C-alpha positions as CSV (number, residue, x, y, z in Angstrom):
1,M,131.2,-33.6,9.6
2,L,131.9,-35.5,6.4
3,R,128.3,-34.8,5.2
4,W,129.0,-31.0,5.4
5,L,132.3,-31.4,3.6
6,L,130.7,-33.3,0.8
7,A,127.9,-30.7,0.5
8,L,130.5,-27.9,0.4
9,L,132.5,-29.7,-2.3
10,F,129.3,-30.3,-4.3
11,L,128.3,-26.6,-4.1
12,A,131.8,-25.6,-5.1
13,N,131.6,-27.9,-8.2
14,V,128.2,-26.5,-9.1
15,L,129.5,-22.9,-8.8
16,A,132.6,-23.7,-10.9
17,F,130.3,-25.4,-13.5
18,V,127.9,-22.4,-13.9
19,T,130.9,-20.0,-13.9
20,M,132.5,-21.8,-16.8
21,R,129.1,-21.9,-18.6
22,G,128.9,-18.1,-18.6
23,L,126.8,-17.2,-15.6
24,F,129.1,-14.3,-14.7
25,G,130.0,-13.4,-18.3
26,P,132.4,-15.0,-20.8
27,S,135.4,-16.9,-19.5
28,P,138.8,-15.3,-19.9
29,A,139.8,-17.9,-22.4
30,A,136.8,-17.3,-24.6
31,G,138.4,-14.7,-26.8
32,T,140.9,-11.9,-27.0
33,R,141.6,-10.2,-23.7
34,E,142.8,-6.9,-25.2
35,P,141.0,-6.3,-28.5
36,N,142.7,-2.9,-29.0
37,H,146.2,-4.2,-28.3
38,L,147.1,-4.4,-32.0
39,N,145.9,-0.8,-32.6
40,R,148.1,0.5,-29.8
41,Q,151.4,-1.0,-31.0
42,V,154.3,1.4,-31.6
43,R,155.9,1.0,-35.0
44,P,154.6,-2.6,-35.8
45,E,156.2,-2.4,-39.3
46,Q,159.6,-2.6,-37.7
47,L,159.0,-6.1,-36.3
48,R,161.0,-8.6,-38.3
49,V,161.0,-12.4,-38.1
50,T,164.2,-14.0,-39.4
51,P,165.2,-17.6,-39.5
52,M,167.9,-18.8,-37.1
53,S,171.3,-19.4,-38.6
54,A,173.2,-22.6,-38.1
55,A,175.7,-20.8,-35.8
56,D,173.0,-19.6,-33.6
57,A,171.3,-23.0,-33.5
58,A,174.5,-24.7,-32.4
59,D,174.4,-22.8,-29.0
60,L,170.9,-24.2,-28.2
61,A,170.4,-27.4,-26.2
62,V,168.6,-30.2,-28.0
63,V,165.5,-31.1,-26.1
64,G,165.3,-34.8,-25.5
65,G,168.8,-35.4,-26.8
66,P,171.7,-36.7,-24.8
67,A,173.6,-34.4,-22.5
68,P,176.7,-32.9,-24.1
69,V,180.0,-34.4,-23.0
70,A,182.3,-31.8,-21.3
71,P,185.8,-31.6,-22.8
72,I,187.8,-32.6,-19.7
73,A,191.4,-33.7,-19.9
74,A,192.2,-36.4,-17.4
75,S,195.5,-37.9,-16.3
76,A,196.6,-40.7,-13.9
77,L,197.4,-39.6,-10.4
78,S,200.8,-40.3,-9.0
79,Q,201.1,-42.1,-5.7
């Protein structure tokens, strides 16, 4: 039973290897998937990239930084 499992895994690895080497054509990551995509854009001249202002950046969380402290007012409980 184990011998057949190992043979099946070996054949699956060989198939994956030859597939990535281009037996069935180029891999999807080999190049652009939609070469005519840029030609079909609607009004690409209206696309604008602008830097983020300081006010907009204040709303974003800092990755890897400490968690912000919530402004909570506390008072002693009466017994």
